[in-house]
C-alpha positions as CSV (number, residue, x, y, z in Angstrom):
1,M,-13.8,-89.9,47.0
2,M,-11.3,-89.7,44.1
3,I,-10.4,-86.1,45.0
4,F,-9.7,-87.3,48.6
5,L,-7.5,-90.2,47.3
6,K,-5.6,-87.8,45.0
7,R,-4.9,-85.4,47.8
8,L,-3.9,-88.3,50.1
9,V,-1.4,-89.7,47.6
10,L,0.0,-86.3,46.9
11,T,0.4,-85.5,50.6
12,V,2.2,-88.8,51.3
13,W,4.4,-88.4,48.2
14,L,5.4,-84.8,48.8
15,G,5.6,-85.2,52.5
16,T,8.1,-88.1,52.1
17,I,10.2,-86.0,49.7
18,W,10.2,-82.9,51.9
19,C,10.6,-84.7,55.3
20,V,13.5,-86.9,54.2
21,G,15.3,-84.2,52.1
22,Y,14.9,-81.2,54.4
23,L,14.4,-82.7,57.8
24,A,15.7,-86.2,58.4
25,A,18.9,-86.1,56.3
26,P,20.1,-82.8,57.8
27,V,19.3,-84.0,61.3
28,L,21.4,-87.2,60.7
29,F,24.4,-85.2,59.6
30,E,24.0,-82.7,62.4
31,N,23.7,-85.3,65.2
32,L,25.8,-88.3,64.2
33,D,29.5,-88.1,64.7
34,D,30.1,-90.6,62.0
35,S,29.4,-88.9,58.6
36,A,29.7,-92.2,56.8
37,L,27.0,-93.7,58.9
38,A,24.8,-90.6,58.4
39,G,25.4,-90.8,54.7
40,M,24.5,-94.5,54.6
41,L,21.3,-93.9,56.5
42,A,20.4,-90.8,54.4
43,G,21.0,-92.9,51.3
44,K,18.6,-95.6,52.5
45,M,16.0,-92.9,53.2
46,F,16.5,-91.3,49.7
47,A,16.1,-94.8,48.2
48,A,12.8,-95.1,49.9
49,V,11.8,-91.7,48.5
50,A,12.7,-92.9,45.0
51,W,10.6,-96.0,45.4
52,V,7.6,-94.1,46.8
53,S,7.9,-91.8,43.8
54,L,7.8,-94.7,41.4
55,V,4.5,-95.8,42.9
56,A,2.9,-92.4,43.8
57,G,3.8,-90.7,40.5
58,P,1.8,-93.1,38.2
59,V,-1.0,-93.2,40.7
60,M,-1.2,-89.4,40.7
61,A,-1.1,-89.3,36.9
62,A,-3.9,-91.9,36.7
63,L,-6.0,-90.0,39.2
64,T,-5.4,-86.7,37.5
65,I,-6.5,-88.1,34.1
66,N,-9.5,-89.8,35.7
67,T,-10.7,-86.8,37.6
68,S,-9.9,-83.8,35.4
69,T,-11.1,-82.8,32.0
70,R,-8.7,-82.1,29.2
71,S,-7.2,-78.7,29.7
72,K,-4.0,-76.8,29.9
73,R,-4.2,-77.1,33.7
74,R,-4.4,-80.9,33.6
75,S,-1.5,-80.9,31.2
76,L,0.5,-78.7,33.6
77,K,-0.3,-81.1,36.5
78,L,0.8,-84.1,34.5
79,L,4.0,-82.3,33.5
80,C,4.7,-81.5,37.1
81,I,4.0,-85.1,38.2
82,A,6.3,-86.4,35.5
83,G,8.9,-83.8,36.5
84,V,8.9,-84.8,40.1
85,M,9.2,-88.5,39.1
86,A,12.0,-87.8,36.7
87,C,13.9,-85.8,39.3
88,M,13.6,-88.5,42.0
89,T,14.6,-91.2,39.5
90,A,17.6,-89.2,38.3
91,V,18.8,-88.5,41.9
92,H,18.5,-92.2,42.9
93,W,19.4,-94.2,39.8
94,W,21.8,-91.7,38.1
95,L,23.4,-89.3,40.5
96,R,23.6,-91.5,43.6
97,P,25.7,-94.2,41.8
98,M,28.0,-91.4,40.6
99,M,28.3,-90.1,44.1
100,D,29.1,-93.6,45.3
101,A,31.8,-94.0,42.6
102,A,33.3,-90.6,43.6
103,R,34.1,-91.9,47.1
104,L,37.6,-92.8,47.9
105,P,38.5,-96.4,49.0
106,D,38.3,-95.3,52.6
107,G,34.7,-94.1,52.1
108,S,35.5,-90.4,52.3
109,P,34.3,-88.0,49.7
110,G,36.5,-87.8,46.6
111,E,37.3,-84.9,44.4
112,D,34.1,-85.0,42.3
113,F,31.8,-86.0,45.2
114,L,30.8,-82.4,46.2
115,L,30.1,-81.4,42.6
116,I,27.8,-84.4,42.1
117,H,26.2,-84.0,45.5
118,G,25.5,-80.3,44.6
119,A,23.9,-81.4,41.3
120,S,21.8,-83.9,43.2
121,A,20.7,-81.2,45.7
122,V,19.6,-78.9,42.8
123,V,17.6,-81.7,41.1
124,Y,16.0,-82.5,44.5
125,L,15.1,-78.8,44.9
126,V,13.5,-78.8,41.5
127,A,11.4,-81.8,42.4
128,S,10.4,-80.1,45.6
129,L,9.4,-76.9,43.8
130,L,7.4,-78.9,41.2
131,G,5.6,-80.5,44.1
132,L,4.8,-77.1,45.5
133,V,3.3,-76.1,42.1
134,L,1.0,-79.2,42.4
135,L,-0.1,-78.0,45.8
136,W,-0.6,-74.4,44.9
137,P,-4.2,-73.3,45.2
138,G,-6.0,-71.8,42.3
139,K,-5.4,-72.1,38.6
140,V,-2.2,-74.1,38.9
141,G,-2.7,-76.5,41.8
142,W,-5.4,-78.6,43.4
143,G,-7.2,-76.2,45.5
144,T,-10.2,-75.1,43.4
145,R,-13.8,-75.5,44.3
146,K,-14.5,-77.3,41.1
147,E,-12.4,-80.3,42.2
148,A,-13.6,-80.2,45.8
């Protein structure tokens, strides 16, 4: 049962990160004529991702500690979990306020906005790749027969 719960939490967590970042936000910007509205809606979804990460990360860490024996593999899992949480926290509570501050008074992107947005995208990609490491079957990820 604990393995099922761990997989469920991981699926919800990574699914939220990937769906918002690589599906919902691009669809908003592609289909809405008002980029300010698209940005506002995307920002709200990214905020939800950050809050999901603050809940799912510690739950994943606790389940990993509870269901795994001490090993290099468990340490790698915990590092990846901490890395995803750190990335999502950095994007929402550090880079997003910087992006908001880089906007001009009319709401349009200022001079530094694109640079900060690019940094945010890179950090988001790092979180996504760390999540992929958690899912990878075999010696690194979750998909071994021992845990099933």
